[in-house]
mmJSON file of the N, C-alpha and C atoms, coordinates in Angstrom:
{"data_MODEL":{"atom_site":{
"group_PDB":["ATOM","ATOM","ATOM","ATOM","ATOM","ATOM","ATOM","ATOM","ATOM","ATOM","ATOM","ATOM","ATOM","ATOM","ATOM","ATOM","ATOM","ATOM","ATOM","ATOM","ATOM","ATOM","ATOM","ATOM","ATOM","ATOM","ATOM","ATOM","ATOM","ATOM","ATOM","ATOM","ATOM","ATOM","ATOM","ATOM","ATOM","ATOM","ATOM","ATOM","ATOM","ATOM","ATOM","ATOM","ATOM","ATOM","ATOM","ATOM","ATOM","ATOM","ATOM","ATOM","ATOM","ATOM","ATOM","ATOM","ATOM","ATOM","ATOM","ATOM","ATOM","ATOM","ATOM","ATOM","ATOM","ATOM","ATOM","ATOM","ATOM","ATOM","ATOM","ATOM","ATOM","ATOM","ATOM","ATOM","ATOM","ATOM","ATOM","ATOM","ATOM","ATOM","ATOM","ATOM","ATOM","ATOM","ATOM","ATOM","ATOM","ATOM","ATOM","ATOM","ATOM","ATOM","ATOM","ATOM","ATOM","ATOM","ATOM","ATOM","ATOM","ATOM","ATOM","ATOM","ATOM","ATOM","ATOM","ATOM","ATOM","ATOM","ATOM","ATOM","ATOM","ATOM","ATOM","ATOM","ATOM","ATOM","ATOM","ATOM","ATOM","ATOM","ATOM","ATOM","ATOM","ATOM","ATOM","ATOM","ATOM","ATOM","ATOM","ATOM","ATOM","ATOM","ATOM","ATOM","ATOM","ATOM","ATOM","ATOM","ATOM","ATOM","ATOM","ATOM","ATOM","ATOM","ATOM","ATOM","ATOM","ATOM","ATOM","ATOM","ATOM","ATOM","ATOM","ATOM","ATOM","ATOM","ATOM","ATOM","ATOM","ATOM","ATOM","ATOM","ATOM","ATOM","ATOM","ATOM","ATOM","ATOM","ATOM","ATOM","ATOM","ATOM","ATOM","ATOM","ATOM","ATOM","ATOM","ATOM","ATOM","ATOM","ATOM","ATOM","ATOM","ATOM","ATOM","ATOM","ATOM","ATOM","ATOM","ATOM","ATOM","ATOM","ATOM","ATOM","ATOM","ATOM","ATOM","ATOM","ATOM","ATOM","ATOM","ATOM","ATOM","ATOM","ATOM","ATOM","ATOM","ATOM","ATOM","ATOM","ATOM","ATOM","ATOM","ATOM","ATOM","ATOM","ATOM","ATOM","ATOM","ATOM","ATOM","ATOM","ATOM","ATOM","ATOM","ATOM","ATOM","ATOM","ATOM","ATOM","ATOM","ATOM"],
"id":[1,2,3,4,5,6,7,8,9,10,11,12,13,14,15,16,17,18,19,20,21,22,23,24,25,26,27,28,29,30,31,32,33,34,35,36,37,38,39,40,41,42,43,44,45,46,47,48,49,50,51,52,53,54,55,56,57,58,59,60,61,62,63,64,65,66,67,68,69,70,71,72,73,74,75,76,77,78,79,80,81,82,83,84,85,86,87,88,89,90,91,92,93,94,95,96,97,98,99,100,101,102,103,104,105,106,107,108,109,110,111,112,113,114,115,116,117,118,119,120,121,122,123,124,125,126,127,128,129,130,131,132,133,134,135,136,137,138,139,140,141,142,143,144,145,146,147,148,149,150,151,152,153,154,155,156,157,158,159,160,161,162,163,164,165,166,167,168,169,170,171,172,173,174,175,176,177,178,179,180,181,182,183,184,185,186,187,188,189,190,191,192,193,194,195,196,197,198,199,200,201,202,203,204,205,206,207,208,209,210,211,212,213,214,215,216,217,218,219,220,221,222,223,224,225,226,227,228,229,230,231,232,233,234],
"type_symbol":["N","C","C","N","C","C","N","C","C","N","C","C","N","C","C","N","C","C","N","C","C","N","C","C","N","C","C","N","C","C","N","C","C","N","C","C","N","C","C","N","C","C","N","C","C","N","C","C","N","C","C","N","C","C","N","C","C","N","C","C","N","C","C","N","C","C","N","C","C","N","C","C","N","C","C","N","C","C","N","C","C","N","C","C","N","C","C","N","C","C","N","C","C","N","C","C","N","C","C","N","C","C","N","C","C","N","C","C","N","C","C","N","C","C","N","C","C","N","C","C","N","C","C","N","C","C","N","C","C","N","C","C","N","C","C","N","C","C","N","C","C","N","C","C","N","C","C","N","C","C","N","C","C","N","C","C","N","C","C","N","C","C","N","C","C","N","C","C","N","C","C","N","C","C","N","C","C","N","C","C","N","C","C","N","C","C","N","C","C","N","C","C","N","C","C","N","C","C","N","C","C","N","C","C","N","C","C","N","C","C","N","C","C","N","C","C","N","C","C","N","C","C","N","C","C","N","C","C","N","C","C","N","C","C"],
"label_atom_id":["N","CA","C","N","CA","C","N","CA","C","N","CA","C","N","CA","C","N","CA","C","N","CA","C","N","CA","C","N","CA","C","N","CA","C","N","CA","C","N","CA","C","N","CA","C","N","CA","C","N","CA","C","N","CA","C","N","CA","C","N","CA","C","N","CA","C","N","CA","C","N","CA","C","N","CA","C","N","CA","C","N","CA","C","N","CA","C","N","CA","C","N","CA","C","N","CA","C","N","CA","C","N","CA","C","N","CA","C","N","CA","C","N","CA","C","N","CA","C","N","CA","C","N","CA","C","N","CA","C","N","CA","C","N","CA","C","N","CA","C","N","CA","C","N","CA","C","N","CA","C","N","CA","C","N","CA","C","N","CA","C","N","CA","C","N","CA","C","N","CA","C","N","CA","C","N","CA","C","N","CA","C","N","CA","C","N","CA","C","N","CA","C","N","CA","C","N","CA","C","N","CA","C","N","CA","C","N","CA","C","N","CA","C","N","CA","C","N","CA","C","N","CA","C","N","CA","C","N","CA","C","N","CA","C","N","CA","C","N","CA","C","N","CA","C","N","CA","C","N","CA","C","N","CA","C","N","CA","C","N","CA","C","N","CA","C","N","CA","C","N","CA","C"],
"label_alt_id":[null,null,null,null,null,null,null,null,null,null,null,null,null,null,null,null,null,null,null,null,null,null,null,null,null,null,null,null,null,null,null,null,null,null,null,null,null,null,null,null,null,null,null,null,null,null,null,null,null,null,null,null,null,null,null,null,null,null,null,null,null,null,null,null,null,null,null,null,null,null,null,null,null,null,null,null,null,null,null,null,null,null,null,null,null,null,null,null,null,null,null,null,null,null,null,null,null,null,null,null,null,null,null,null,null,null,null,null,null,null,null,null,null,null,null,null,null,null,null,null,null,null,null,null,null,null,null,null,null,null,null,null,null,null,null,null,null,null,null,null,null,null,null,null,null,null,null,null,null,null,null,null,null,null,null,null,null,null,null,null,null,null,null,null,null,null,null,null,null,null,null,null,null,null,null,null,null,null,null,null,null,null,null,null,null,null,null,null,null,null,null,null,null,null,null,null,null,null,null,null,null,null,null,null,null,null,null,null,null,null,null,null,null,null,null,null,null,null,null,null,null,null,null,null,null,null,null,null,null,null,null,null,null,null],
"label_comp_id":["MET","MET","MET","PHE","PHE","PHE","VAL","VAL","VAL","ASP","ASP","ASP","VAL","VAL","VAL","ALA","ALA","ALA","VAL","VAL","VAL","ASP","ASP","ASP","ALA","ALA","ALA","MET","MET","MET","VAL","VAL","VAL","GLY","GLY","GLY","MET","MET","MET","THR","THR","THR","SER","SER","SER","HIS","HIS","HIS","ILE","ILE","ILE","ILE","ILE","ILE","PHE","PHE","PHE","ILE","ILE","ILE","PHE","PHE","PHE","LEU","LEU","LEU","ALA","ALA","ALA","TRP","TRP","TRP","LYS","LYS","LYS","ALA","ALA","ALA","LEU","LEU","LEU","GLU","GLU","GLU","SER","SER","SER","VAL","VAL","VAL","GLN","GLN","GLN","ILE","ILE","ILE","GLU","GLU","GLU","LYS","LYS","LYS","LEU","LEU","LEU","PHE","PHE","PHE","ARG","ARG","ARG","LYS","LYS","LYS","ASN","ASN","ASN","LYS","LYS","LYS","GLU","GLU","GLU","THR","THR","THR","GLU","GLU","GLU","SER","SER","SER","LYS","LYS","LYS","ILE","ILE","ILE","LEU","LEU","LEU","TYR","TYR","TYR","ILE","ILE","ILE","LEU","LEU","LEU","LEU","LEU","LEU","SER","SER","SER","ILE","ILE","ILE","ALA","ALA","ALA","LEU","LEU","LEU","GLY","GLY","GLY","THR","THR","THR","SER","SER","SER","ALA","ALA","ALA","SER","SER","SER","ASN","ASN","ASN","PHE","PHE","PHE","PHE","PHE","PHE","LEU","LEU","LEU","ASP","ASP","ASP","PHE","PHE","PHE","ILE","ILE","ILE","ASN","ASN","ASN","TRP","TRP","TRP","SER","SER","SER","GLN","GLN","GLN","GLN","GLN","GLN","ILE","ILE","ILE","THR","THR","THR","TYR","TYR","TYR","LEU","LEU","LEU","LEU","LEU","LEU","GLU","GLU","GLU"],
"label_asym_id":["A","A","A","A","A","A","A","A","A","A","A","A","A","A","A","A","A","A","A","A","A","A","A","A","A","A","A","A","A","A","A","A","A","A","A","A","A","A","A","A","A","A","A","A","A","A","A","A","A","A","A","A","A","A","A","A","A","A","A","A","A","A","A","A","A","A","A","A","A","A","A","A","A","A","A","A","A","A","A","A","A","A","A","A","A","A","A","A","A","A","A","A","A","A","A","A","A","A","A","A","A","A","A","A","A","A","A","A","A","A","A","A","A","A","A","A","A","A","A","A","A","A","A","A","A","A","A","A","A","A","A","A","A","A","A","A","A","A","A","A","A","A","A","A","A","A","A","A","A","A","A","A","A","A","A","A","A","A","A","A","A","A","A","A","A","A","A","A","A","A","A","A","A","A","A","A","A","A","A","A","A","A","A","A","A","A","A","A","A","A","A","A","A","A","A","A","A","A","A","A","A","A","A","A","A","A","A","A","A","A","A","A","A","A","A","A","A","A","A","A","A","A","A","A","A","A","A","A","A","A","A","A","A","A"],
"label_entity_id":["1","1","1","1","1","1","1","1","1","1","1","1","1","1","1","1","1","1","1","1","1","1","1","1","1","1","1","1","1","1","1","1","1","1","1","1","1","1","1","1","1","1","1","1","1","1","1","1","1","1","1","1","1","1","1","1","1","1","1","1","1","1","1","1","1","1","1","1","1","1","1","1","1","1","1","1","1","1","1","1","1","1","1","1","1","1","1","1","1","1","1","1","1","1","1","1","1","1","1","1","1","1","1","1","1","1","1","1","1","1","1","1","1","1","1","1","1","1","1","1","1","1","1","1","1","1","1","1","1","1","1","1","1","1","1","1","1","1","1","1","1","1","1","1","1","1","1","1","1","1","1","1","1","1","1","1","1","1","1","1","1","1","1","1","1","1","1","1","1","1","1","1","1","1","1","1","1","1","1","1","1","1","1","1","1","1","1","1","1","1","1","1","1","1","1","1","1","1","1","1","1","1","1","1","1","1","1","1","1","1","1","1","1","1","1","1","1","1","1","1","1","1","1","1","1","1","1","1","1","1","1","1","1","1"],
"label_seq_id":[1,1,1,2,2,2,3,3,3,4,4,4,5,5,5,6,6,6,7,7,7,8,8,8,9,9,9,10,10,10,11,11,11,12,12,12,13,13,13,14,14,14,15,15,15,16,16,16,17,17,17,18,18,18,19,19,19,20,20,20,21,21,21,22,22,22,23,23,23,24,24,24,25,25,25,26,26,26,27,27,27,28,28,28,29,29,29,30,30,30,31,31,31,32,32,32,33,33,33,34,34,34,35,35,35,36,36,36,37,37,37,38,38,38,39,39,39,40,40,40,41,41,41,42,42,42,43,43,43,44,44,44,45,45,45,46,46,46,47,47,47,48,48,48,49,49,49,50,50,50,51,51,51,52,52,52,53,53,53,54,54,54,55,55,55,56,56,56,57,57,57,58,58,58,59,59,59,60,60,60,61,61,61,62,62,62,63,63,63,64,64,64,65,65,65,66,66,66,67,67,67,68,68,68,69,69,69,70,70,70,71,71,71,72,72,72,73,73,73,74,74,74,75,75,75,76,76,76,77,77,77,78,78,78],
"pdbx_PDB_ins_code":[null,null,null,null,null,null,null,null,null,null,null,null,null,null,null,null,null,null,null,null,null,null,null,null,null,null,null,null,null,null,null,null,null,null,null,null,null,null,null,null,null,null,null,null,null,null,null,null,null,null,null,null,null,null,null,null,null,null,null,null,null,null,null,null,null,null,null,null,null,null,null,null,null,null,null,null,null,null,null,null,null,null,null,null,null,null,null,null,null,null,null,null,null,null,null,null,null,null,null,null,null,null,null,null,null,null,null,null,null,null,null,null,null,null,null,null,null,null,null,null,null,null,null,null,null,null,null,null,null,null,null,null,null,null,null,null,null,null,null,null,null,null,null,null,null,null,null,null,null,null,null,null,null,null,null,null,null,null,null,null,null,null,null,null,null,null,null,null,null,null,null,null,null,null,null,null,null,null,null,null,null,null,null,null,null,null,null,null,null,null,null,null,null,null,null,null,null,null,null,null,null,null,null,null,null,null,null,null,null,null,null,null,null,null,null,null,null,null,null,null,null,null,null,null,null,null,null,null,null,null,null,null,null,null],
"Cartn_x":[0.716,1.73,1.792,1.399,0.602,-0.768,-1.284,-2.784,-1.972,-0.836,-0.354,-0.042,0.622,1.23,0.118,-1.369,-2.18,-3.321,-2.785,-3.658,-2.842,-1.447,-0.81,-0.799,-0.817,-1.308,-2.422,-3.73,-4.641,-4.97,-4.579,-4.054,-3.532,-2.477,-1.746,-2.138,-2.571,-3.204,-4.183,-5.22,-6.316,-6.055,-4.999,-4.394,-3.66,-3.267,-2.672,-4.409,-4.598,-6.143,-6.97,-7.32,-7.741,-6.737,-5.243,-4.66,-4.442,-4.717,-4.338,-5.764,-6.934,-8.456,-8.503,-8.116,-7.932,-6.95,-5.525,-4.88,-5.546,-6.243,-6.994,-8.226,-8.779,-9.9,-9.201,-8.335,-7.681,-6.533,-6.339,-5.557,-6.94,-8.211,-8.812,-9.462,-8.732,-9.129,-8.369,-6.984,-5.922,-6.007,-6.657,-7.036,-5.728,-5.013,-3.857,-4.145,-5.243,-5.535,-5.496,-5.411,-4.959,-3.254,-2.727,-1.163,-0.822,-1.987,-1.537,-2.365,-2.366,-2.646,-3.987,-4.919,-5.861,-6.068,-7.104,-6.791,-5.816,-5.254,-4.105,-5.092,-6.03,-6.992,-6.545,-5.885,-5.259,-4.362,-3.273,-2.271,-2.113,-3.411,-3.621,-4.047,-4.684,-5.39,-4.456,-3.283,-2.592,-1.547,-1.489,-0.625,-1.148,-2.94,-3.535,-3.323,-3.314,-3.301,-1.728,-0.636,0.647,0.845,0.462,0.517,-0.199,-1.188,-2.122,-1.537,-0.888,-0.236,0.94,1.692,2.585,2.987,1.92,1.104,0.893,-0.439,-0.855,-0.113,0.741,1.642,2.564,3.26,4.012,3.071,2.279,0.798,0.382,0.492,0.372,1.319,2.496,3.926,3.876,3.649,3.723,2.943,1.742,0.337,1.135,1.363,1.623,3.012,4.093,4.888,4.735,4.003,3.446,3.207,1.94,1.49,2.472,3.082,4.73,5.333,5.616,6.797,5.634,4.315,3.72,3.924,3.424,3.627,4.549,5.733,7.242,7.361,7.284,7.168,7.497,6.22,5.994,7.097,8.049,9.324,10.081,10.213,10.901,10.71,9.399,8.823,9.274,9.44,9.578,10.946],
"Cartn_y":[0.366,-0.302,-0.322,0.924,1.36,0.614,0.052,-0.982,-2.097,-2.659,-3.937,-3.92,-2.894,-2.952,-2.889,-2.094,-2.302,-3.215,-4.212,-5.384,-6.081,-6.538,-7.15,-6.985,-5.73,-5.56,-5.549,-5.495,-6.372,-7.598,-8.66,-10.001,-10.112,-9.399,-10.209,-9.203,-8.646,-8.124,-9.399,-9.496,-10.725,-11.901,-12.149,-13.868,-13.681,-12.721,-12.499,-12.628,-11.966,-11.994,-13.468,-13.945,-15.322,-16.448,-16.319,-17.59,-17.385,-16.511,-15.922,-16.173,-15.902,-16.208,-18.209,-18.591,-20.018,-20.514,-20.112,-20.434,-20.31,-19.129,-18.98,-20.129,-20.507,-21.627,-22.743,-23.477,-24.337,-24.433,-23.02,-23.467,-23.368,-22.924,-23.432,-24.902,-25.685,-26.72,-27.673,-26.814,-27.399,-27.766,-26.713,-26.233,-25.696,-24.712,-23.921,-23.791,-23.675,-22.892,-23.831,-24.878,-26.056,-26.123,-25.266,-25.966,-24.026,-23.219,-21.858,-22.345,-21.678,-21.848,-21.113,-20.906,-20.327,-19.109,-18.429,-17.119,-16.398,-16.978,-16.626,-16.874,-16.258,-16.132,-15.213,-13.952,-13.203,-13.334,-14.125,-14.845,-15.751,-16.38,-17.852,-16.949,-15.939,-15.192,-14.761,-14.361,-13.445,-14.663,-15.7,-16.737,-17.446,-17.452,-17.744,-16.738,-15.517,-14.54,-14.251,-14.7,-14.543,-15.862,-17.0,-18.176,-17.945,-17.772,-17.491,-16.457,-15.671,-14.35,-15.217,-16.008,-16.618,-17.628,-18.543,-19.522,-19.377,-18.348,-17.884,-16.713,-16.223,-15.318,-16.331,-17.574,-18.364,-18.937,-19.409,-20.313,-19.367,-17.932,-16.844,-16.173,-16.458,-16.602,-17.534,-18.77,-19.989,-19.77,-19.486,-19.339,-18.427,-17.162,-16.308,-16.231,-16.58,-17.178,-18.455,-19.053,-20.288,-19.649,-18.606,-18.069,-17.214,-16.53,-15.749,-16.589,-17.667,-18.669,-19.532,-19.762,-20.127,-19.448,-17.871,-16.674,-16.794,-17.237,-16.736,-17.959,-19.084,-20.066,-19.631,-18.713,-18.477,-17.755,-17.205,-16.834,-17.531,-19.33,-20.151,-20.52,-20.771,-21.155,-19.923,-19.161,-17.754,-18.378],
"Cartn_z":[5.654,6.832,7.891,8.489,9.863,10.303,9.129,9.602,9.968,9.421,9.511,11.061,11.307,12.914,13.75,13.429,14.455,14.355,13.434,13.397,14.015,13.729,14.483,16.103,16.563,17.928,18.604,17.996,18.24,18.225,17.084,17.318,18.368,19.042,19.653,21.409,21.333,22.789,23.02,21.597,21.989,22.557,21.46,22.177,23.026,24.122,25.274,26.4,25.761,26.646,26.745,25.537,25.905,26.525,25.958,26.828,28.356,28.797,30.22,30.461,29.997,30.49,30.685,29.515,29.542,30.284,30.703,31.83,33.207,33.416,34.863,34.797,34.031,34.016,34.278,33.515,34.112,35.41,35.877,37.405,38.178,37.677,39.231,39.154,38.485,38.909,39.648,40.211,40.681,41.951,42.703,43.654,44.686,44.25,45.005,46.596,46.451,47.874,49.12,48.735,49.833,50.168,49.877,49.619,51.005,50.841,51.947,53.257,54.017,55.196,55.595,56.458,56.771,56.303,56.134,56.117,55.021,54.157,53.542,51.674,51.54,50.476,49.185,49.719,48.869,48.488,49.241,48.386,47.542,47.931,46.796,45.359,45.905,44.039,43.776,44.201,43.832,43.019,43.713,42.46,41.486,41.669,40.272,39.241,39.994,38.576,37.989,39.004,38.684,37.508,38.013,37.052,36.087,35.918,34.821,33.489,34.36,33.286,32.692,33.421,33.076,31.623,32.308,31.341,30.412,30.368,29.308,28.344,29.047,27.817,27.016,27.843,26.987,26.137,26.031,25.435,24.004,24.225,23.435,22.855,23.244,22.273,21.463,21.842,20.982,19.834,19.973,19.438,18.331,18.552,17.418,17.165,17.489,16.646,15.573,16.155,14.917,13.656,14.243,13.057,12.17,12.891,12.426,11.144,11.952,10.993,9.954,10.216,9.06,7.49,8.338,7.006,6.438,7.027,6.672,5.676,5.747,5.353,3.435,3.208,1.621,1.093,1.864,1.286,0.984,1.434,1.186,-0.484,-0.327,-1.771,-3.039,-2.567,-3.694,-4.536],
"occupancy":[1.0,1.0,1.0,1.0,1.0,1.0,1.0,1.0,1.0,1.0,1.0,1.0,1.0,1.0,1.0,1.0,1.0,1.0,1.0,1.0,1.0,1.0,1.0,1.0,1.0,1.0,1.0,1.0,1.0,1.0,1.0,1.0,1.0,1.0,1.0,1.0,1.0,1.0,1.0,1.0,1.0,1.0,1.0,1.0,1.0,1.0,1.0,1.0,1.0,1.0,1.0,1.0,1.0,1.0,1.0,1.0,1.0,1.0,1.0,1.0,1.0,1.0,1.0,1.0,1.0,1.0,1.0,1.0,1.0,1.0,1.0,1.0,1.0,1.0,1.0,1.0,1.0,1.0,1.0,1.0,1.0,1.0,1.0,1.0,1.0,1.0,1.0,1.0,1.0,1.0,1.0,1.0,1.0,1.0,1.0,1.0,1.0,1.0,1.0,1.0,1.0,1.0,1.0,1.0,1.0,1.0,1.0,1.0,1.0,1.0,1.0,1.0,1.0,1.0,1.0,1.0,1.0,1.0,1.0,1.0,1.0,1.0,1.0,1.0,1.0,1.0,1.0,1.0,1.0,1.0,1.0,1.0,1.0,1.0,1.0,1.0,1.0,1.0,1.0,1.0,1.0,1.0,1.0,1.0,1.0,1.0,1.0,1.0,1.0,1.0,1.0,1.0,1.0,1.0,1.0,1.0,1.0,1.0,1.0,1.0,1.0,1.0,1.0,1.0,1.0,1.0,1.0,1.0,1.0,1.0,1.0,1.0,1.0,1.0,1.0,1.0,1.0,1.0,1.0,1.0,1.0,1.0,1.0,1.0,1.0,1.0,1.0,1.0,1.0,1.0,1.0,1.0,1.0,1.0,1.0,1.0,1.0,1.0,1.0,1.0,1.0,1.0,1.0,1.0,1.0,1.0,1.0,1.0,1.0,1.0,1.0,1.0,1.0,1.0,1.0,1.0,1.0,1.0,1.0,1.0,1.0,1.0,1.0,1.0,1.0,1.0,1.0,1.0,1.0,1.0,1.0,1.0,1.0,1.0],
"B_iso_or_equiv":[0.0,0.0,0.0,0.0,0.0,0.0,0.0,0.0,0.0,0.0,0.0,0.0,0.0,0.0,0.0,0.0,0.0,0.0,0.0,0.0,0.0,0.0,0.0,0.0,0.0,0.0,0.0,0.0,0.0,0.0,0.0,0.0,0.0,0.0,0.0,0.0,0.0,0.0,0.0,0.0,0.0,0.0,0.0,0.0,0.0,0.0,0.0,0.0,0.0,0.0,0.0,0.0,0.0,0.0,0.0,0.0,0.0,0.0,0.0,0.0,0.0,0.0,0.0,0.0,0.0,0.0,0.0,0.0,0.0,0.0,0.0,0.0,0.0,0.0,0.0,0.0,0.0,0.0,0.0,0.0,0.0,0.0,0.0,0.0,0.0,0.0,0.0,0.0,0.0,0.0,0.0,0.0,0.0,0.0,0.0,0.0,0.0,0.0,0.0,0.0,0.0,0.0,0.0,0.0,0.0,0.0,0.0,0.0,0.0,0.0,0.0,0.0,0.0,0.0,0.0,0.0,0.0,0.0,0.0,0.0,0.0,0.0,0.0,0.0,0.0,0.0,0.0,0.0,0.0,0.0,0.0,0.0,0.0,0.0,0.0,0.0,0.0,0.0,0.0,0.0,0.0,0.0,0.0,0.0,0.0,0.0,0.0,0.0,0.0,0.0,0.0,0.0,0.0,0.0,0.0,0.0,0.0,0.0,0.0,0.0,0.0,0.0,0.0,0.0,0.0,0.0,0.0,0.0,0.0,0.0,0.0,0.0,0.0,0.0,0.0,0.0,0.0,0.0,0.0,0.0,0.0,0.0,0.0,0.0,0.0,0.0,0.0,0.0,0.0,0.0,0.0,0.0,0.0,0.0,0.0,0.0,0.0,0.0,0.0,0.0,0.0,0.0,0.0,0.0,0.0,0.0,0.0,0.0,0.0,0.0,0.0,0.0,0.0,0.0,0.0,0.0,0.0,0.0,0.0,0.0,0.0,0.0,0.0,0.0,0.0,0.0,0.0,0.0,0.0,0.0,0.0,0.0,0.0,0.0],
"pdbx_formal_charge":[null,null,null,null,null,null,null,null,null,null,null,null,null,null,null,null,null,null,null,null,null,null,null,null,null,null,null,null,null,null,null,null,null,null,null,null,null,null,null,null,null,null,null,null,null,null,null,null,null,null,null,null,null,null,null,null,null,null,null,null,null,null,null,null,null,null,null,null,null,null,null,null,null,null,null,null,null,null,null,null,null,null,null,null,null,null,null,null,null,null,null,null,null,null,null,null,null,null,null,null,null,null,null,null,null,null,null,null,null,null,null,null,null,null,null,null,null,null,null,null,null,null,null,null,null,null,null,null,null,null,null,null,null,null,null,null,null,null,null,null,null,null,null,null,null,null,null,null,null,null,null,null,null,null,null,null,null,null,null,null,null,null,null,null,null,null,null,null,null,null,null,null,null,null,null,null,null,null,null,null,null,null,null,null,null,null,null,null,null,null,null,null,null,null,null,null,null,null,null,null,null,null,null,null,null,null,null,null,null,null,null,null,null,null,null,null,null,null,null,null,null,null,null,null,null,null,null,null,null,null,null,null,null,null],
"auth_seq_id":[1,1,1,2,2,2,3,3,3,4,4,4,5,5,5,6,6,6,7,7,7,8,8,8,9,9,9,10,10,10,11,11,11,12,12,12,13,13,13,14,14,14,15,15,15,16,16,16,17,17,17,18,18,18,19,19,19,20,20,20,21,21,21,22,22,22,23,23,23,24,24,24,25,25,25,26,26,26,27,27,27,28,28,28,29,29,29,30,30,30,31,31,31,32,32,32,33,33,33,34,34,34,35,35,35,36,36,36,37,37,37,38,38,38,39,39,39,40,40,40,41,41,41,42,42,42,43,43,43,44,44,44,45,45,45,46,46,46,47,47,47,48,48,48,49,49,49,50,50,50,51,51,51,52,52,52,53,53,53,54,54,54,55,55,55,56,56,56,57,57,57,58,58,58,59,59,59,60,60,60,61,61,61,62,62,62,63,63,63,64,64,64,65,65,65,66,66,66,67,67,67,68,68,68,69,69,69,70,70,70,71,71,71,72,72,72,73,73,73,74,74,74,75,75,75,76,76,76,77,77,77,78,78,78],
"auth_comp_id":["MET","MET","MET","PHE","PHE","PHE","VAL","VAL","VAL","ASP","ASP","ASP","VAL","VAL","VAL","ALA","ALA","ALA","VAL","VAL","VAL","ASP","ASP","ASP","ALA","ALA","ALA","MET","MET","MET","VAL","VAL","VAL","GLY","GLY","GLY","MET","MET","MET","THR","THR","THR","SER","SER","SER","HIS","HIS","HIS","ILE","ILE","ILE","ILE","ILE","ILE","PHE","PHE","PHE","ILE","ILE","ILE","PHE","PHE","PHE","LEU","LEU","LEU","ALA","ALA","ALA","TRP","TRP","TRP","LYS","LYS","LYS","ALA","ALA","ALA","LEU","LEU","LEU","GLU","GLU","GLU","SER","SER","SER","VAL","VAL","VAL","GLN","GLN","GLN","ILE","ILE","ILE","GLU","GLU","GLU","LYS","LYS","LYS","LEU","LEU","LEU","PHE","PHE","PHE","ARG","ARG","ARG","LYS","LYS","LYS","ASN","ASN","ASN","LYS","LYS","LYS","GLU","GLU","GLU","THR","THR","THR","GLU","GLU","GLU","SER","SER","SER","LYS","LYS","LYS","ILE","ILE","ILE","LEU","LEU","LEU","TYR","TYR","TYR","ILE","ILE","ILE","LEU","LEU","LEU","LEU","LEU","LEU","SER","SER","SER","ILE","ILE","ILE","ALA","ALA","ALA","LEU","LEU","LEU","GLY","GLY","GLY","THR","THR","THR","SER","SER","SER","ALA","ALA","ALA","SER","SER","SER","ASN","ASN","ASN","PHE","PHE","PHE","PHE","PHE","PHE","LEU","LEU","LEU","ASP","ASP","ASP","PHE","PHE","PHE","ILE","ILE","ILE","ASN","ASN","ASN","TRP","TRP","TRP","SER","SER","SER","GLN","GLN","GLN","GLN","GLN","GLN","ILE","ILE","ILE","THR","THR","THR","TYR","TYR","TYR","LEU","LEU","LEU","LEU","LEU","LEU","GLU","GLU","GLU"],
"auth_asym_id":["A","A","A","A","A","A","A","A","A","A","A","A","A","A","A","A","A","A","A","A","A","A","A","A","A","A","A","A","A","A","A","A","A","A","A","A","A","A","A","A","A","A","A","A","A","A","A","A","A","A","A","A","A","A","A","A","A","A","A","A","A","A","A","A","A","A","A","A","A","A","A","A","A","A","A","A","A","A","A","A","A","A","A","A","A","A","A","A","A","A","A","A","A","A","A","A","A","A","A","A","A","A","A","A","A","A","A","A","A","A","A","A","A","A","A","A","A","A","A","A","A","A","A","A","A","A","A","A","A","A","A","A","A","A","A","A","A","A","A","A","A","A","A","A","A","A","A","A","A","A","A","A","A","A","A","A","A","A","A","A","A","A","A","A","A","A","A","A","A","A","A","A","A","A","A","A","A","A","A","A","A","A","A","A","A","A","A","A","A","A","A","A","A","A","A","A","A","A","A","A","A","A","A","A","A","A","A","A","A","A","A","A","A","A","A","A","A","A","A","A","A","A","A","A","A","A","A","A","A","A","A","A","A","A"],
"auth_atom_id":["N","CA","C","N","CA","C","N","CA","C","N","CA","C","N","CA","C","N","CA","C","N","CA","C","N","CA","C","N","CA","C","N","CA","C","N","CA","C","N","CA","C","N","CA","C","N","CA","C","N","CA","C","N","CA","C","N","CA","C","N","CA","C","N","CA","C","N","CA","C","N","CA","C","N","CA","C","N","CA","C","N","CA","C","N","CA","C","N","CA","C","N","CA","C","N","CA","C","N","CA","C","N","CA","C","N","CA","C","N","CA","C","N","CA","C","N","CA","C","N","CA","C","N","CA","C","N","CA","C","N","CA","C","N","CA","C","N","CA","C","N","CA","C","N","CA","C","N","CA","C","N","CA","C","N","CA","C","N","CA","C","N","CA","C","N","CA","C","N","CA","C","N","CA","C","N","CA","C","N","CA","C","N","CA","C","N","CA","C","N","CA","C","N","CA","C","N","CA","C","N","CA","C","N","CA","C","N","CA","C","N","CA","C","N","CA","C","N","CA","C","N","CA","C","N","CA","C","N","CA","C","N","CA","C","N","CA","C","N","CA","C","N","CA","C","N","CA","C","N","CA","C","N","CA","C","N","CA","C","N","CA","C","N","CA","C","N","CA","C","N","CA","C"],
"pdbx_PDB_model_num":[1,1,1,1,1,1,1,1,1,1,1,1,1,1,1,1,1,1,1,1,1,1,1,1,1,1,1,1,1,1,1,1,1,1,1,1,1,1,1,1,1,1,1,1,1,1,1,1,1,1,1,1,1,1,1,1,1,1,1,1,1,1,1,1,1,1,1,1,1,1,1,1,1,1,1,1,1,1,1,1,1,1,1,1,1,1,1,1,1,1,1,1,1,1,1,1,1,1,1,1,1,1,1,1,1,1,1,1,1,1,1,1,1,1,1,1,1,1,1,1,1,1,1,1,1,1,1,1,1,1,1,1,1,1,1,1,1,1,1,1,1,1,1,1,1,1,1,1,1,1,1,1,1,1,1,1,1,1,1,1,1,1,1,1,1,1,1,1,1,1,1,1,1,1,1,1,1,1,1,1,1,1,1,1,1,1,1,1,1,1,1,1,1,1,1,1,1,1,1,1,1,1,1,1,1,1,1,1,1,1,1,1,1,1,1,1,1,1,1,1,1,1,1,1,1,1,1,1,1,1,1,1,1,1]
}}}
């Protein structure tokens, strides 16, 4: 029982990290720095980080929910 909880935790953390990284890579192509004034690189990087976390976490939650739902479909067939 505790092993299942630990595996779920590891899968969830790994999924979040992967999707946050993918969101970061995708946001790098947007060039948000152009929206900021000169000498505001720190603020633009903070925005990149926050947007990456928001987008990555949302995508990861969808992915994890989809896996969970697909596992629960087996109960419908019983």
